[in-house]
C-alpha positions, 0 to 999 in steps of 0.5 A: 499455474494454468488454473489462475493464469490471467485471472489473478487480477480479477480474483484479487479485486473480487470481494471473496476470490481475493482470499483465494489469491492470498492463499495461493501466494502463501502456498508458492514454493519457487522463485518462478511461481512468485515471478509469474504471480508478481508479473500479473499483480505488481502492475495493479497494486494500486487498484488492489489497494483501492478496493481495500484488499490489503491482504493480497498485497501483504501476501505478495510481500511475504511471498517475495520476502520468503523466497527472496525474489521480486522484492525490488519490483514489489517495493517499487510498485508499493511506493508508486501505489502509495504515491511516495518517493524514496524518502523512507520515513514518509514511505513508512508513514503511508504504508502504516496508514494504508493510504496514499501519501498525497491523501495523508498530506491533504488530511493533515492540511485540512486539520491545520487552521489557516491564519492570515500571514501564515502564522498560527494565532495563540489560543484564546483558551490558554491558561494564564498560570494564575 
């Protein structure tokens, strides 16, 4: 515990050291250990996700679930990191895409053609059935 205390965030953001944090999370055996580690990482889950170190987040979720502690805190932090509200369907969409919900909304809006008056125009290439 003393070796990693205060260093978990830096290690989680490091390209190689984040794997050590993942293994540490996999090796936790008590609620007290999960509470200590979660206390350092939970406030910074968005930062960890921003550098695409998803394995750290997955390992933290697994440790919280395995030892049945800090689950609410971890889920709340993930929801905040993915910029989602308490809507379960939208939350799951963001989690599965590993992207913030507002970024997904922007991508979806960019793909939709804009038409004056807010209605979609019928496609000129539609088959006539003849």
